[in-house]
N, C-alpha and C positions, 0 to 999 in steps of 0.2 A: 247300808247299815254301819254305824260306827263300831269300832273294834270292841269298846267296852260293853256296848249293848249286845253285840254278838257273843261275847264271853258270857254274859249273864244269862241270855236267853237260850243259846244253843250249846255252848261248850260245857258249861257246868252240868246240865242234865245228861249229856252224852258221856262225859267222863265218869259221872256217878254210876251210870248203868254199866259201862265197860269195865271199870276197875273196882266196882262194888264199894265205893266210899259210903260211909254211914252218914257223914255230915257234909254240908256245903263248904265248911271251913277246911275240910281235908282235901278238897279239890285243888290241884296245883294252879298257881297263877304266876304271872310275870312280875318279878320283883323290881328289876331295874334294867336299863340298857346303857351300855358303855360304848361310846364312839371314840376310837383311838387311832391316831395317825402319827406315823414316824416319818420325819423328813430330814434325818441326819445326813443322808447321802446328797441331798439337794444343796445343802449349805456348806459342805466341806469344800475347800479350795476356793472359797469366795471371800471377797472383802467384807468387812463388818457392815458396811452400808447395804451391800447386796444381800447379806444374811438377814438383816433386819427387814428389808423389803419382802423377801420370800416368806419369812416367818409371819409378818403382819398379814400378807395376802392369804396364807393358809389359815391363820387364826380367824380372819374375817369370814372366809368361805365356810369354815366349820361352824362358826356362830350362826351364819345364815341357815345352814342345813339343820343344825340341832335346835335352834331357837334359844340358845343359852350360851354364855361366854365360856370358851374352853380354858382349861388351865394348861400352862406351859410346863412340859417336863424337861428337865435338864440332865445332862450326863452326870452320873455319880462319880465316875473316875475317868482319867485320861487313858485313851487307847491310841498309841502312836500309829499302828498299822491302819486304823480307820481314820486317822487325822482328826480325832475328837479330843478336845480338852475338857477338863472337869469344869462343870458349870455352863457348858455350851448348850443352847436349846436344841434338843433332838426330836421333840415330838409335842403333841397336844392331845388332850383327852377331855371328854365331857361325860358326866354321869347323869342320866335322865331318869326321873321318877314321876309318877302321877300322870297328869294330863299331858305334859310335854312329851313324856315317854310314849303314850298312846298315839298322839298326833304324829310323832316321828315314825312309829311302827306302821301306821296307816299309809304314810307317804312312801315308806320303804317297800311295803308289800305291793301296793297298788300302782305306784308310779316308777320308782327308781329301779327296782329289780327288773321289771319288764323292759325298761329303756336301756339297761346296761348292755354293752356289746357282748355277743356270744353267750348270752345267759340261757341255760337250759334247765334250770332248777337247782335247788340247794341239795347237795349230797347228804345222805343220812349220816355219813361219818363226820359231818360238821357238828353233830350233837354229841357231847361227851357223856360219860357214864352217869353223871348226876342230872342230865337233862337240860344242860345249858347249850345254847346255839352260838357258834362263832362263825361268821362269814366275812369275806372280804369284798370290798367294792374297789374295782381297779381304777375307775375314773369318777371323780366327784361331780362331774358335769351332768350326770344322769338325774340329778335332783333338779326340780323345776325352779328352785329359788336362785340357783346359780346360772347366770347367763353366759353361755360359752364364748360369746364375742368379747367379753370384758376380761376373761381369765387369761393370765399370762403363764401360770404354771399349773399343770394338771397333776393332781396327786391322788393317791388311793388311801383308803382307810379301812379299819376293821370294826365290825359291829358285833358286840357280844350281848346276847339276850340272856339274862340270869333269871332262872325260874325257881320255884320252891319245890320242884319235884325231887323224888328220892331215887327214881329209876329212869333209865334211858328210854324205855318203852313209853312211859308216861309223858316224857318230854316230846317224843316224836308225835304222839297222838295229839298233845296239846297244840303243837305248832301246825299240824295238819288241819285241825278243827278251826284254828284261828285264821287259816287262809294262807299260810306260808307256802310257797311253791316248792315243796319237798319231794324229791324223786322217790318213787316206790322201790 
């Protein structure tokens, strides 16, 4: 069953009975998913050609995983102890909404998280007081779109799932009903 169908058929009625929502519109839903990767450490002490190759490889893999072209984030100011100059690319991020968001979440829940090394479930402390989930993926090769044989640099990234919930308990219940592997 697709995630959107599951939300409409199972999650909405269950949330309405548990939290006594009067309207279907009051039931919390997933607003957007932000995929964020920082690679500042990988490109420091490299030549500009090596930096460009690493940056392009990471952007290409992130676009395969997310299904959308990521935006490059640059350093806002120079920090000499980290060997970072102002304007140097230090990360990439993608904001997903709608169908692309649901497709990404299905792949994350059903394929990527079970395939990631040493995964035993998402901790409940990963959900903040407003009901948003933030979790990290240590190796991007757990996604089926990326072939591990062709990858030269393995990187990690962070996935933030933003919801319309007002309370942490509602967020935890929403993620459990959607099928996220959250520890009890």
